[in-house]
N, C-alpha and C positions, 0 to 999 in steps of 0.2 A: 527671844533669846535671853532677855533680861530676867525672865522667870527662872531660867536655868542657873544663873549666877547668884540670884538672891534667894532662891529656893524657899524654904519655910520661913526665913527671916522676913520675907515680904508680907506674908499673910499669917504667920504663926500657925500654919497647918490648916486651919479652917477659917472661913470668914463668917461673920454674923449673918444669919439668914433672916432677912426682913423683906419688905415690899421692894425696896430699891435693888437689893442683890438678886432677888428672884426676877425682877424686870431685866437686869443685866444678863442673867442666865438665859432668859428668853431672847435677848438680843444676840447672844452667842448662837443660839439655835437658829435664829433668823439668818445670821451670817452663814451658817452651815447649809442653809437652804439655797442661798443665792450664789455662794462661792463654791465652785466645784472642787471637791477634794478636801475641803476643810471639815474637820471633825470636832464639833463642839464638845462631844462627850469626854475627850481627853482633858480639856480645860475644866469641865465640871467635876471630873474625878479628882484632878489635882487640887481644885478649890474645896473639895470635901462636900460638894453639893449634889453629886449625882445620885447617891443612894436615897437621900432625903427627897430629892425631886421625884425619883421613880416611885418611892413609897407614897408621896403626896398625890401623884397622879393615880396610882392604884387605889388609894383610899378616897379618891374624889375630894381632896382637900382644896377647896377653892381659894384659900389664902395663898396657895402655891400656884395653882393652875391659872388664875386670873392674871397675876403679874407676868408670868411666863408668856401667856398668850399676848398680852399687851406689848411686851418687849419684842416678841417674835414678829408680830404683825407690823408694828411701827418700823422695825428694822428692814423688813422686806419692802415695805412701801417707800421708805426713805432712800435706801441704799441699792435697790435693784437696778435702777437706771444708771447710777454711778458705777456699779460693778460692770454693767454692760459696756459703758463708755470706756472704762479702763481696759477691759478685755479686748475691745476693738482697737484701741490705740496702742497698747503696750502688752500684747498677748504673752510673749516669751518672758518678759520681766515680771509680769504679774504672776505667772505660774511658777517662776523661780521663788518668788516671795512665798507663795502658798506652800510649795514643797519645803521651804525652810521652816515655816510655821508648823507644818504637819510633823516634820522630823523632830523639831524641838519639843513640841507638845507630847510626842510619843516618849521622848527621853525623860520628860518630867515625871511620868507616871511609872517608870521602871523602878522597882525597889532597889535601894542602894545598900541595904544590909543583907543582901541575898548571897548565899554561898555559891559562887560561880564555878566551883570545882566539882560539880555533880554530873551524873549521867544525863539528867534533864537538860542541862546547859549544852552538852554535846549534841543531844537530840535536836535542840532548837537550832543550833548552827547547821547541822546536816539538813534539816527541813528548810531553813532559809536558803541554802545553796540549791537544794532540789527545787524549791519554788521559783527561784530566779532563773534557773535553767529551764524549767517547764514554761515559764512566761516567755523566755527568749525563743524557745522552740515554737510555741504557739504564734508568736509574732512573725517568725520566718514562714510558718505554714500559711498564715494569712496573706503575706506578701506573695507567696507562690501562687495561690489560687485566686487572688484578687484581680488579676490581669483581665 
């Protein structure tokens, strides 16, 4: 949530891209692997690293690929048992935290200078309500036939 309040003042829009920051990006990807529901791409977009990362992987730039791989592998090896322990001990609280992080990271990448009085915005709201309704219907359908 701190990212929401400090916004671009915290990073100035983009962070420098070097071995350390690419390793941290790999760590975010590793966390996304072991923590269900966590999407590291939102953070990478916010930090201004996503496009450069995808271009680096596409172009086989090993100055980007190697630190990302190191960060991801180390994070999975170090934190997978910890995440499993936390999930087993505090399942509900852990997932509340994850939901908060996912919601906050999604809000971080929403454009703030967008004209919200457009037909596209109305379509987004209608589709959001329709998607929530469809999800609820599917959940009830699953309960009915799961017996």
